[in-house]
C-alpha positions as CSV (number, residue, x, y, z in Angstrom):
1,M,-9.8,-22.3,-18.6
2,T,-8.9,-20.8,-15.1
3,R,-11.5,-19.6,-12.7
4,Q,-10.1,-16.1,-13.1
5,A,-10.4,-16.2,-16.9
6,S,-14.0,-17.5,-16.7
7,V,-15.1,-14.9,-14.2
8,G,-13.4,-12.2,-16.3
9,G,-15.3,-13.4,-19.4
10,L,-18.6,-13.3,-17.6
11,V,-17.9,-9.8,-16.2
12,D,-16.8,-8.7,-19.7
13,A,-19.9,-10.0,-21.3
14,A,-22.3,-8.5,-18.7
15,L,-20.7,-5.1,-18.9
16,R,-20.7,-5.1,-22.7
17,A,-24.4,-6.0,-22.6
18,G,-25.0,-2.9,-20.4
19,H,-25.6,-4.7,-17.1
20,D,-24.3,-3.8,-13.7
21,V,-22.1,-6.6,-12.2
22,C,-20.3,-7.5,-9.0
23,F,-17.6,-10.1,-8.4
24,E,-15.1,-11.1,-5.8
25,A,-11.6,-9.4,-6.2
26,G,-8.6,-11.7,-6.4
27,G,-5.0,-10.9,-5.9
28,R,-3.1,-8.1,-4.1
29,S,-2.7,-5.5,-6.8
30,M,-5.1,-3.1,-5.3
31,S,-4.1,-3.4,-1.7
32,P,-4.4,-1.8,0.7
33,L,-7.8,-0.2,-0.2
34,V,-9.2,-3.2,-2.2
35,R,-8.3,-6.6,-0.8
36,S,-8.6,-10.2,-2.2
37,G,-12.1,-11.3,-1.3
38,D,-13.7,-7.9,-1.5
39,V,-16.7,-7.6,-3.7
40,I,-16.3,-5.0,-6.5
41,H,-19.5,-3.5,-8.0
42,L,-19.1,-2.2,-11.6
43,R,-21.4,-0.5,-13.9
44,P,-20.9,-0.1,-17.7
45,L,-19.1,3.0,-18.8
46,R,-21.8,4.2,-21.2
47,G,-25.2,5.4,-20.0
48,Q,-24.2,5.8,-16.3
49,Q,-26.4,7.4,-13.7
50,P,-25.2,8.5,-10.3
51,H,-25.5,5.5,-8.0
52,E,-27.7,5.3,-4.8
53,G,-26.5,6.3,-1.4
54,V,-23.6,8.5,-2.4
55,A,-24.7,12.1,-2.6
56,G,-23.0,14.3,-5.2
57,L,-20.5,11.6,-6.3
58,D,-20.2,11.6,-10.1
59,P,-19.4,8.1,-11.2
60,G,-18.0,9.3,-14.5
61,L,-14.6,8.5,-15.9
62,R,-11.9,10.5,-14.1
63,V,-8.4,10.4,-12.5
64,G,-8.7,8.3,-9.3
65,C,-11.6,6.0,-10.3
66,L,-11.3,2.3,-10.7
67,V,-11.9,0.9,-14.1
68,A,-12.3,-2.5,-15.7
69,V,-10.0,-3.1,-18.7
70,H,-8.3,-6.0,-20.4
71,A,-4.6,-6.0,-19.5
72,D,-2.0,-6.8,-22.2
73,D,-2.1,-10.5,-21.2
74,G,-6.0,-10.5,-21.9
75,H,-7.0,-10.8,-18.3
76,L,-9.7,-8.4,-17.0
77,V,-8.3,-6.2,-14.3
78,V,-9.9,-3.5,-12.1
79,H,-7.3,-0.8,-11.5
80,R,-7.0,2.9,-10.9
81,V,-6.9,5.6,-13.5
82,V,-3.7,7.5,-12.5
83,S,-3.7,10.0,-15.4
84,M,-5.8,11.1,-18.4
85,R,-4.9,13.0,-21.5
86,D,-6.7,13.4,-24.7
87,G,-8.9,10.5,-24.1
88,V,-6.1,8.2,-23.2
89,L,-5.9,6.7,-19.6
90,L,-2.9,5.4,-17.7
91,V,-4.1,2.6,-15.5
92,R,-2.3,0.9,-12.6
93,G,-3.0,-1.3,-9.7
94,D,-2.4,0.6,-6.4
95,S,0.4,-1.7,-5.2
96,N,1.9,-2.7,-8.5
97,P,5.4,-1.5,-9.3
98,C,4.4,-0.3,-12.8
99,A,1.3,0.7,-14.9
100,D,-0.8,-1.8,-16.9
101,G,-0.5,0.5,-19.8
102,R,-2.4,3.2,-21.7
103,F,-6.0,2.6,-22.7
104,A,-8.4,4.6,-24.9
105,E,-11.7,5.5,-23.2
106,E,-13.4,3.1,-25.6
107,Q,-11.4,0.2,-24.0
108,V,-12.9,0.8,-20.6
109,L,-15.6,-1.7,-19.9
110,G,-16.9,-0.3,-16.6
111,I,-16.3,1.8,-13.5
112,A,-16.4,0.8,-9.9
113,T,-19.2,2.2,-7.9
114,K,-18.8,0.3,-4.7
115,V,-16.5,-2.1,-2.8
116,E,-17.7,-4.3,-0.1
117,R,-15.8,-6.2,2.6
118,G,-17.8,-8.5,4.9
119,G,-21.1,-7.2,3.5
120,R,-20.3,-3.5,4.3
121,A,-19.3,-0.8,1.9
122,V,-15.6,0.3,2.2
123,W,-13.9,3.4,0.8
124,F,-11.7,2.5,-2.2
125,G,-10.2,5.9,-3.0
126,D,-13.0,7.4,-4.9
127,G,-14.6,10.8,-4.7
128,T,-12.8,14.1,-4.1
129,L,-9.6,12.3,-2.8
130,G,-9.4,10.0,-5.9
131,P,-6.9,12.3,-7.7
132,V,-4.7,12.3,-4.5
133,I,-4.8,8.5,-4.3
134,A,-4.0,8.4,-8.0
135,L,-0.9,10.7,-7.5
136,A,0.4,8.5,-4.7
137,V,-0.1,5.4,-6.9
138,R,1.5,6.9,-10.0
139,S,4.5,8.1,-8.0
140,G,5.1,4.6,-6.6
141,L,4.6,5.7,-3.0
142,V,1.8,3.2,-2.4
143,S,3.6,0.2,-4.0
144,R,6.8,0.9,-2.0
145,A,4.8,1.2,1.3
146,V,2.9,-2.0,0.6
147,R,6.2,-3.9,-0.2
148,A,7.7,-2.6,3.0
149,L,4.7,-3.7,5.0
150,R,4.8,-7.1,3.4
151,A,8.5,-7.5,4.2
152,V,7.8,-6.6,7.9
153,R,4.9,-9.1,8.0
154,G,6.8,-11.8,6.3
155,G,5.1,-11.7,2.9
156,R,1.5,-11.5,4.1
């Protein structure tokens, strides 16, 4: 079992048991807003309460929020909701060239409430600008920009 699979299994179990959880992000699918090594804080989808320190922010399921779901290959991913219709969510990593797929609300394990980098909270595209970020992701604008930057930087 890989480290990623074992961490995903622990995160899955904790969220299904109703516990908040945080873990270190891996990969580049959510760059530039969430980077490998950032710490993502998740809370279970059901029974949520507004989290501390963010006045007026509703942590409910909506376009633009980051959700934890199982991708088609079984891995747990935390990616952005880019559209919602009739209880079905389209989820995509910000810099991925295509969506992960469509998920029923019941398949969502948790919602991101905070992302930390170097011990400090960073903005991850939530709140009132979430739908704008989701539109840029869904249109492919973010993935094209990230690919162009990586090409200029030599793959970094």
